Structures are given as structure tokens and as C-alpha cells.
C-alpha positions in Angstrom: -36.8 -22.8 -44.0 -38.9 -20.1 -42.3 -37.2 -17.5 -44.0 -35.4 -16.3 -47.5 -31.7 -15.6 -47.6 -29.3 -14.1 -49.4 -26.8 -15.8 -51.2 -24.7 -15.7 -48.3 -27.3 -17.0 -46.0 -28.7 -13.3 -44.6 -32.3 -12.9 -44.3 -33.6 -11.3 -47.7 -36.5 -9.5 -46.3 -38.9 -9.5 -49.4 -42.9 -8.2 -49.1 -45.5 -8.7 -51.0 -46.0 -6.1 -53.8 -49.8 -6.6 -53.4 -50.2 -6.1 -49.8 -46.6 -5.2 -48.4 -46.6 -8.6 -45.8 -43.4 -10.0 -45.4 -43.5 -13.3 -47.9 -42.2 -16.6 -46.2 -41.6 -20.1 -47.8 -44.8 -22.4 -47.6 -43.5 -25.1 -49.9 -40.7 -25.8 -52.7 -41.0 -23.0 -55.2 -43.5 -20.9 -53.0 -43.6 -18.0 -51.1 -46.9 -16.9 -49.3 -47.8 -13.1 -48.3 -51.0 -14.7 -46.3 -53.4 -13.9 -49.0 -52.0 -15.5 -52.5 -48.6 -17.3 -53.7 -45.6 -16.3 -55.6 -43.1 -18.5 -57.8 -39.0 -18.8 -57.1 -36.7 -20.7 -59.1 -32.9 -21.0 -58.8 -33.3 -17.8 -56.5 -35.1 -15.6 -59.0 -38.1 -14.4 -57.4 -41.1 -13.8 -59.6 -43.2 -10.8 -57.6 -44.4 -9.3 -60.7 -48.1 -7.6 -60.6 -50.3 -7.6 -63.4 -49.3 -11.0 -64.1 -52.3 -12.4 -61.7 -53.3 -14.9 -64.5 -49.6 -16.2 -65.2 -48.8 -16.3 -61.4 -51.9 -18.4 -60.8 -51.3 -21.0 -63.6 -47.7 -21.3 -62.8 -48.3 -21.8 -58.9 -50.9 -24.6 -60.0 -48.3 -26.3 -61.9 -45.9 -26.0 -58.8 -48.5 -27.6 -57.0 -48.8 -30.2 -58.9 -45.3 -30.8 -59.4 -44.8 -30.1 -62.7 -42.3 -27.4 -62.0 -40.6 -27.7 -65.6 -44.0 -26.1 -67.2 -43.7 -23.8 -64.5 -40.8 -22.4 -65.2 -41.0 -22.7 -69.1 -43.9 -20.8 -68.5 -42.0 -17.7 -66.4 -38.9 -18.1 -68.7 -41.8 -17.3 -71.8 -42.7 -14.1 -70.2 -42.1 -10.9 -72.1 -41.9 -7.4 -71.1 -44.9 -6.3 -72.6 -48.0 -8.2 -74.4 -46.6 -6.6 -77.8 -43.3 -9.1 -78.1 -44.4 -12.4 -79.5 -43.2 -15.3 -76.7 -40.8 -18.2 -77.8 -41.8 -20.9 -78.8 -42.5 -23.0 -76.4 -40.4 -26.0 -77.4 -37.3 -23.5 -77.9 -38.1 -22.7 -74.4 -37.9 -26.4 -73.0 -34.6 -26.5 -74.9 -33.3 -24.1 -73.3 -33.8 -25.8 -69.6 -31.0 -28.1 -70.9 -28.1 -28.0 -68.9 -24.8 -27.8 -71.3 -25.6 -24.3 -73.7 -23.9 -21.8 -74.2 -25.6 -18.0 -73.4 -25.6 -17.7 -77.0 -27.4 -20.8 -77.6 -29.9 -20.2 -74.5 -31.1 -16.3 -76.0 -31.4 -17.9 -79.7 -33.8 -20.5 -78.4 -35.3 -17.8 -76.0 -35.9 -15.6 -78.6 -34.3 -12.7 -77.4 -33.2 -11.5 -81.4 -31.9 -7.9 -81.4 -31.5 -7.9 -77.4 -29.1 -10.8 -77.8 -26.3 -9.0 -79.3 -26.7 -6.0 -76.9 -26.5 -8.4 -73.5 -23.7 -11.1 -75.4 -21.7 -8.1 -75.6 -22.1 -5.5 -73.2 -18.8 -5.6 -72.1 -17.5 -3.2 -75.1 -20.9 -0.7 -74.9 -19.7 2.7 -73.9 -23.1 2.8 -71.9 -21.7 0.0 -70.0 -18.3 1.6 -69.5 -20.2 4.5 -68.2 -21.8 2.7 -65.3 -18.6 1.2 -64.1 -17.4 4.4 -63.8 -20.6 5.4 -61.5 -19.9 2.6 -59.4 -16.5 2.5 -59.1 -16.4 6.3 -58.2 -19.5 7.1 -56.6 -20.7 3.8 -54.8 -18.8 2.9 -51.6 -16.3 0.0 -51.6 -18.0 -3.6 -50.4 -21.5 -2.5 -49.7 -24.3 -3.8 -51.5 -26.4 -2.2 -54.0 -29.5 -3.1 -55.5 -29.9 -2.9 -59.1 -33.5 -2.0 -61.0 -33.9 -2.4 -64.5 -30.7 -4.7 -64.5 -31.3 -6.6 -67.7 -28.4 -9.6 -67.1 -27.2 -8.1 -64.1 -23.6 -7.3 -65.6 -23.2 -4.2 -63.3 -24.3 -5.9 -60.3 -22.1 -9.1 -61.3 -18.8 -6.8 -62.1 -20.1 -5.1 -57.9 -20.1 -8.0 -56.5 -16.8 -9.1 -58.0 -15.4 -5.6 -56.3 -16.7 -7.2 -53.4 -20.0 -5.7 -53.4 -21.8 -7.6 -50.4 -24.8 -9.5 -50.8 -26.2 -7.5 -53.6 -29.3 -7.6 -55.7 -30.2 -7.3 -59.5 -34.1 -7.0 -60.2 -35.6 -6.9 -64.0 -39.1 -7.1 -65.0 -37.9 -9.8 -67.7 -37.7 -13.2 -65.0 -35.8 -15.0 -68.5 -33.2 -12.1 -67.9 -32.6 -13.1 -64.2 -32.9 -16.7 -64.7 -30.1 -16.2 -67.7 -28.3 -14.3 -65.1 -28.3 -17.0 -62.1 -27.2 -19.6 -65.1 -24.4 -18.0 -66.4 -22.8 -15.0 -65.3 -24.3 -14.5 -61.5 -23.9 -17.8 -60.1 -25.5 -18.9 -56.8 -26.8 -15.1 -56.5 -30.3 -13.7 -56.1 -32.6 -11.7 -58.4 -35.9 -10.4 -57.8 -38.5 -10.0 -61.1 -40.7 -7.0 -60.3 -42.3 -3.7 -62.3 -40.1 -0.7 -60.8 -43.0 1.4 -61.7 -44.8 0.0 -58.6 -44.0 -0.7 -55.1 -40.5 -2.3 -54.8 -41.3 -6.1 -52.7 -38.3 -5.3 -50.2 -38.5 -4.0 -47.2 -37.2 -0.6 -46.3 -33.1 -0.2 -45.8 -32.6 -3.6 -47.8 -29.1 -2.2 -49.4 -26.8 0.5 -49.1 -26.9 2.1 -52.3 -30.1 1.6 -55.5 -28.5 1.8 -58.7 -30.9 2.7 -62.2 -28.7 2.0 -64.9 -30.2 3.3 -68.8 -33.5 2.3 -67.5 -35.2 5.1 -65.5 -36.3 7.0 -68.8 -38.3 3.6 -69.9 -40.4 4.0 -66.5 -43.9 5.4 -66.6 -43.9 6.3 -63.0 -40.5 8.0 -62.5 -41.5 9.9 -59.2 -42.9 6.7 -57.3 -40.0 4.7 -58.8 -37.2 7.3 -57.0 -39.8 7.1 -54.1 -39.2 3.6 -53.6 -35.1 3.6 -54.7 -35.1 5.9 -51.5 -37.2 3.7 -49.6 -35.4 0.5 -49.7 -32.0 2.7 -49.8 -30.5 2.6 -46.2 -27.9 5.1 -47.3 -30.3 7.0 -49.2 -27.6 7.4 -52.0 -29.1 6.7 -55.4 -27.1 6.2 -58.7 -29.0 7.1 -61.8 -26.5 6.1 -65.2 -27.6 6.9 -68.6 -30.4 8.7 -68.0 -31.7 10.1 -71.7 -32.2 13.7 -72.0 -35.8 14.6 -73.2 -34.1 17.6 -75.3 -32.1 15.4 -77.6 -32.6 12.5 -79.9 -31.8 8.8 -78.7 -32.2 5.6 -79.6 -35.5 3.8 -77.8 -35.5 7.2 -76.1 -38.7 5.8 -73.5 -40.1 8.6 -71.7 -36.9 10.6 -70.7 -37.3 13.9 -69.4 -35.2 17.1 -69.5 -32.4 18.0 -66.9 -34.4 20.4 -65.0 -37.2 17.9 -64.5 -34.7 15.4 -63.3 -32.5 17.5 -60.8 -36.3 18.8 -59.7 -36.7 15.1 -59.0 -33.4 13.8 -57.7 -32.2 16.7 -55.9 -28.5 15.7 -57.0 -25.5 16.1 -55.5 -23.7 15.9 -58.8 -24.7 16.0 -62.3 -22.6 14.2 -65.4 -22.5 13.9 -69.3 -23.1 10.6 -69.5 -20.6 10.3 -72.4 -18.1 11.7 -69.7 -18.7 9.0 -67.6 -18.0 6.8 -70.2 -14.6 9.1 -71.5 -13.7 8.3 -67.2 -13.7 5.0 -67.3 -11.6 4.8 -70.3 -9.1 7.1 -69.3 -9.5 5.6 -65.4 -9.9 8.5 -63.7 -12.5 10.1 -61.8 -15.2 11.9 -63.9 -15.8 15.8 -63.5 -19.2 17.5 -62.9 -21.5 18.9 -65.7 -21.4 22.7 -65.0 -24.8 24.0 -63.7 -25.1 26.2 -67.0 -24.6 22.9 -69.5 -25.8 20.0 -70.5 -29.1 20.3 -73.0 -26.8 19.3 -75.8 -25.8 15.6 -73.4 -27.8 12.5 -75.0 -28.1 11.2 -71.5 -27.0 12.1 -67.8 -25.9 10.6 -64.3 -26.8 11.6 -61.2 -25.3 11.2 -57.7 -28.3 11.9 -55.0 -26.5 11.3 -51.8 -23.3 12.1 -50.3 -20.4 10.8 -52.1 -18.6 7.5 -50.7 -15.3 8.6 -48.8 -13.7 5.2 -50.3 -15.2 4.5 -53.9 -13.0 1.6 -55.5 -11.8 4.0 -57.8 -9.5 2.9 -61.2 -10.0 -1.0 -61.8 -7.9 -3.5 -59.7 -6.0 -5.8 -61.8 -6.4 -9.6 -61.0 -3.5 -10.7 -59.6 -1.6 -13.3 -62.1 -3.2 -16.4 -60.6 -6.4 -15.2 -61.6 -5.7 -14.4 -65.0 -6.4 -17.4 -66.6 -9.8 -17.2 -68.3 -9.4 -13.7 -69.5 -9.9 -13.9 -73.3 -10.0 -11.4 -76.7 -13.0 -10.3 -77.3 -14.7 -12.3 -80.1 -15.8 -8.8 -82.0 -11.7 -8.4 -82.4 -10.9 -11.1 -83.3 -10.1 -10.4 -87.1 -7.8 -7.5 -88.2 -10.5 -5.0 -87.4 -13.6 -4.9 -85.4 -16.7 -7.2 -86.7 -19.9 -5.1 -85.2 -22.7 -7.5 -84.6 -25.5 -5.3 -86.3 -25.9 -2.1 -88.3 -28.1 -0.5 -85.1 -24.7 -1.2 -83.0 -22.6 0.7 -85.5 -25.0 3.6 -85.7 -25.6 3.4 -81.7 -22.3 3.1 -80.4 -19.9 3.1 -83.0 -20.9 6.4 -84.5 -20.8 8.5 -81.3 -17.7 7.0 -79.7 -15.0 6.6 -82.7 -12.4 4.7 -80.5 -14.2 1.8 -81.3 -13.4 1.1 -84.7 -9.9 1.8 -83.7 -10.1 -0.6 -81.2 -7.4 -4.2 -82.1 -6.2 -7.2 -80.2 -3.5 -7.8 -78.4 -0.5 -9.0 -80.2 0.7 -13.0 -79.3 3.2 -11.8 -77.8 1.4 -9.5 -75.1 -1.5 -12.2 -75.3 1.5 -14.5 -73.7 2.1 -12.1 -71.2 -1.0 -11.9 -70.4 -1.5 -15.4 -69.4 1.7 -16.1 -67.6 1.2 -13.3 -65.4 3.7 -10.8 -66.8 2.1 -8.0 -68.7 2.5 -4.6 -67.7 -0.8 -3.8 -64.9 -1.4 -0.9 -66.9 -1.7 -2.4 -70.3 -3.4 -5.2 -68.6 -6.0 -2.4 -67.1 -6.6 -0.8 -70.0 -7.3 -3.6 -72.3 -9.8 -4.6 -69.9 -11.0 -1.4 -68.7 -12.1 -1.0 -72.7 -13.6 -4.7 -73.4 -10.7 -5.2 -75.4 -10.1 -8.1 -73.3 -13.1 -9.9 -71.3 -13.2 -12.4 -67.8 -16.8 -13.5 -69.6 -18.2 -16.6 -67.6 -17.7 -20.1 -68.9 -20.5 -21.1 -72.0 -20.8 -17.5 -73.2 -19.8 -17.4 -76.4 
């Protein structure tokens, strides 16, 4: 193979984050930029700068045909050095097949981040991202999601027909787990969005950054790179923390004025409105120009709004409802939230969560038989009461 390809077999134009040269396969699990080698496993490309010693060790192991050890090293790489690495024995255990997603994140030492990924379908900030995609991205066009975590939003967009989309994150294990459980057969790229994006110009139609921009130390540089790789010039920025409001894990947030000067957006939203719009299955209402300082987070659209958005959530055909299950957090008489932090961060600001209940047995039977009313099924799916989680998830 002389080129890197997407899951659909189209050329994927990866470039070196250090010298900008095109990357080409030179051996199994290795790409070359003419000066150094870069590793990849299971369609997850490791192109993170600042990890030269790790890359050299991984490449050395690959060249000696010690691929499992090489992969284990990448799976142990963290976002920053102050986060303890997982036990190497647990990482090797995580490589076994047949594990559930829950078991894998336990072995990889995700801690509190684990429940965030495991239960993201019901988190209000995830719903705001769905609203941003459904109403402000053109249907059937590819996206690149930066800071994607496990790529829940990318996976949803691909299910909606989003072409050869890509998700990226600075943590390799996030993308590897996504490939294993959530985006089977899809391509991901591990890189630091504070530096050059290892993608050629115009690689995708639209770039999405959701709940991640405020964690970057070089926001202007990241926005410049996002514009470079978006062929349409369209940027979707969701849940960007407000520098004038209190936030959990605030990062490096900007004020509304600072964001708008950098983005020159065509529309601005209170991110909580994006969540409300999704719950009500309607277009989001833009923020009034003179308001917004009290919002905890914002959403921005830079570029022309699409003429053909997906809009409301399509209901799966009766023949495709077999994988729909009740969210396990709602299996009892009242919601069983995974932690006090979850309650403080999501349930208290979004009171509707505590009123969620599982459908009755009769309603669930109607869902499985394909006779449930479309509006009921759409509402349960939109709220995360019912989920279409992959097999072996919980």
C-alpha cells in the first residue's frame, strides 16, 4: 500500500506534524515523513508531537516485531505527565478480546473520566453537541472532530450518513477504544490540537470542536488550523466555557467578546439553549447580541449555515430497533447517577434529568415490536432514556 486510506478506501492525506511532508506507509504499523517514523495500530494514527522518546521506543518495538508491547505503550500514554499511567499488567489485560467497554476503561485506569465516557448518551452537554450537528452541519458531509474523546459525536454523525468523517484526540487510548467499541472500522488520528494538524488542507468539509476549545493553550492557532483543513470554512464550536462564569474544569476560557473576535461567527448560542432545542427537537435560537455574559458556555457557528441540515432526529426503522435498550442509569424507580460530581455538574443545572424514568414494560415491548409511536421513540432516544449503545458496552 503506497497511501493511507479512509474506511471507505479513499485517500487520507496525512502530513507530518513536524516537517509537513506527506506520510506514506513504509512497513506494517509504520508511516514515514522522510525523516522519522510514526506508528499506527487499528486505523489509529499516533502523530502527537512532544512525545519523541515514546515514539522512538514504540517504533523500535514494532521493528523488532514486538507489536503488542508497542501498542501497550501507546495505550498507557496520558494527556499530561501529571496523570498517573495505568499498571502495565492491566494494559496488557485490556488487549484481550471479549472484554466489555466498562471492563476496558477500568483496566486502563480512567477513574472519573470512565463514567463520563460510559454514560455520555444522557449528558446534557452531549445533547447540545447533537443539536449543533443536526441543525448546523450539512447532511452527508464529512467532519473532523477535535478533542473528540471516544468520538461519540463523530459516531453519531457517521450513523446519520456523515461520509468519511474523522475523530481526533490527544490521548491514543480514547481513539483505540472508540475503534474497538464505538466506531468499528473507522479511522482516527491522535494529535495535539495546540500544534499543526497532521492533515492536508481541505481534508474535510466541516471541523467540530465540542467541549474542548477552552482546554487548548493556543486557541488562535487551533482555530487557524481548523479553518485550513475545513474545505467549506465551516467551524462548529460547541460548549466553549465562558471566561466570565464559573465552570467545572474551566481550562483557559475566553469571554464572549474574545471568542467572537477570533471566530467572527455567523451565529452564537447559549450552550444550554442547544440542549433545550435538542430535547424539544427544534432549531436552536441564537443568542441576542447584547446578552450572554451569564451563560456558562457558548456555541458558535463560523461559516454559512447549511441549506440541508439533518434537523430532527430520524427514528430508526422498525427492523433496526432490536439494539435499543433502556439506559442502565434508569433501570430503577429513580435515576442512579454515577457520582456526586455528575449530580453537581449536570443534574442540578439541568433539573429535567431527575424526572427521567424508564418507559413501561408495555411501551418497551412496543418499541421492540416496531409499534411504538415515532414521537415517543424520538423523545426517549433524544433524552438518552433509551440508548443504541454498541454491544459489550456496559
